[in-house]
N, C-alpha and C positions, 0 to 999 in steps of 0.2 A: 604733469603732476597736479597742478592746480585744478585742471578740468576733471581729473580723476577724483579728486577730493570732493569737488562740487557734486559730481555724479553720485558718489557714495552717500553724501549727506542727503541729496534729493531722494535717492532710492530708499534710504532709511526713513525719511520723513513721510514718504508715501506708504511704506510697508507697515509701520507701527500702527496707524489707525486701522488698517485691514486686519492685523493680528488681534487687535483689541476689541473688534466688533463681536457681538454675540452671534452665534451661528444662526443662519436663517431657518425659520420654521417652515415646515412643509407638511402637506397632507400625505398620509400613508398611501392612499389611492383615491381615485375619483369617488368611490362609494363613501369614504369618510367625509370628503368635501360636501357631497350631496346631502348626507345625513345632517351635517352641521348647518347647511343652508336651510334645510327643512325645519330644524329646531329654531333658528332665528326668525323664521317667518310664521311659526305656529303661535296663534294668539291665545289658545287655551293652556293655562299653566299645568293642568293635569296631563294633557297630551304631551306638552313640552317635557314634563318629568319622565314620561314613558320613553320618549325619544332620547333623552339624556342618559337614561339607564341603558338603553340599547347601545349608545355611543360608548359608554364606559365598558360594557360587556364585550363589544366587538373590537374596540381599540383601547385596551387598558393602558398601553404605552403610546401616548400621542404627544406630539410637540405642543399641543394646545391644552395640556392638562390644567394649567392655571385658568385659562379662559373658560374651560369646561366647568371647573369648580365655581367660578363666578356665575356662570349661567345656572348651575344647580342652586346656588344661593338665591339668586333673583327669582327663580321658578318657585322654590319653597316659600319665599316671602310673598310672592304674588298669589300663591295658592292658599295663603293663610295657615300654613303648616309651621307654626312657631317653633316647636321642638326641633324639627328637621332644619329649619332656617338657622336656629341658634347653633346647632351642631355643624352645619356647613360653614357658618361664619367662624366658628372656633377652629375648624380644620384649615380654613383659608388663612387665618391668622398664624397658624403654626408654620406655614411655609412663606408667608409674607406678612410680617408683623406690623407693617405700616399701611396695610390695605384699609383705607378709610370706609369703603363700602361695607366690608366685613364688620368693622367697628360699629357702624351705624345700625346694621341689621342685628348684631349681637345685643346692642343696647335696647333696640326696639322690642325684641322678643323676651329678654331676660325677665322682666317683671311678670310675664304670663306663664312661665314654666311651672308645671305642677310639681315636678321633682328635679330641681336643679342638680346637674352633675357636680361632683366634688371639684372644688377650686373655681367654681363659676363666679362667686362673688369677687374674688381677687382679679379674675380676668375682666369682669365687667367694670370694676373700678378703674383698672388701667385703661381700658378702651374708652370709657366715658371721659376720663380726664384728658386723654389724647384728643378725643373729638372736640372737647371744649377749647382746647389749645389751638387746634387747626380747623376750626369750624368753617371759615370762609373757603377753605380748600376742599372740604369733605364732599359736598354735593356735586361740585363741578368735576372732581376727580372721577367719581363714579360714571358720570355721563361721558366724559372724555375717554376713559379707559374702555368702556363698552362700545362707544361709537367707533373708536379706532379698530376694534376687532370686527365689528359688523361691517364696516366699510371694506375690510379686506376680504370678505366673503365673495364679493363680485370678481375679484382678481385671482382668488385662490391663494393669496398670500396676505399676511397681516399688514394692515396699513401702518406706515411709519409717519406719524404726525407729531409735530412739536407744537403743542398748543399751550398758551399761557392760561392758567386757571382763571375762569371768570368768576365774579362774585355771585354767590347764590342769591336768588331773589329774597327779599326781606322775610316773606312768609315761610319760605323753605328753611331759611336760616333759623328763624324763631322756632319752627317745629323741631328741627334737629337739636337745637339747644334744649328744648323741653324734653325730648327723648333722652338725651344724655343726662340731664339732671334727674329725671325719674329713675333712670338706671342706677345712678349714684346713690339715690335714696334707698332703692331696693337692695343694692349690694351692701350698704352700710348697716341695714337692718338684719343682715345675716350673721 
C-alpha cells in the first residue's frame, strides 16, 4: 500500500511538469528552416525584408510567428523604415505587451512619424514609462531573446536558455533612457 502511494506521488510529480510545458516548436518542413536560416544570415536589411515577406507568404501559420515578427521589427529598424518599424512594434506589443525590444523601437521611431496613427501618443507614453522602469533589463532582453532564437537555427529547434539579464553598458543605457524621455516629450505634446 505504502509503495503504491509513493509510486503514485512520484508519477504525479513527474507528469505535472510535462503537462505544464509549452508545446515544442517545430518547422513545417526543411524549406521553412532553410528560409529562416537564410534570413538570419542576410546582412542587407532590404533583402532580409524580402525574405521575411516570402516566409510570411509561404508559411502564414508558423510555430515561429513571434520570432518572425521580432525579425520584421529589427529589419525595418535597421533599414531606417520608421513608419514600418513603429507599426511592427505596435503589432508585437499587441501580442506581447511586455516585449522590451518592441517598446524601445516604438519609442525610437515615434517622434519621426509624419502622420501618427490614432492612439499612438497613449501607447508611446505607456511604452516609454515601462522602459524607464525596466531600463537595465531592456537592452539585454533584446539580445538574449534573439540570441536564443538564432542559436536554435543550427539545431532546427529553438534554444532553451535560462540566462540572467546582464546590465547594459552605460552608454547603451543612457541612449535608451534618452530615447524613452524624447518619446515621452513627443507623446505629451500630442
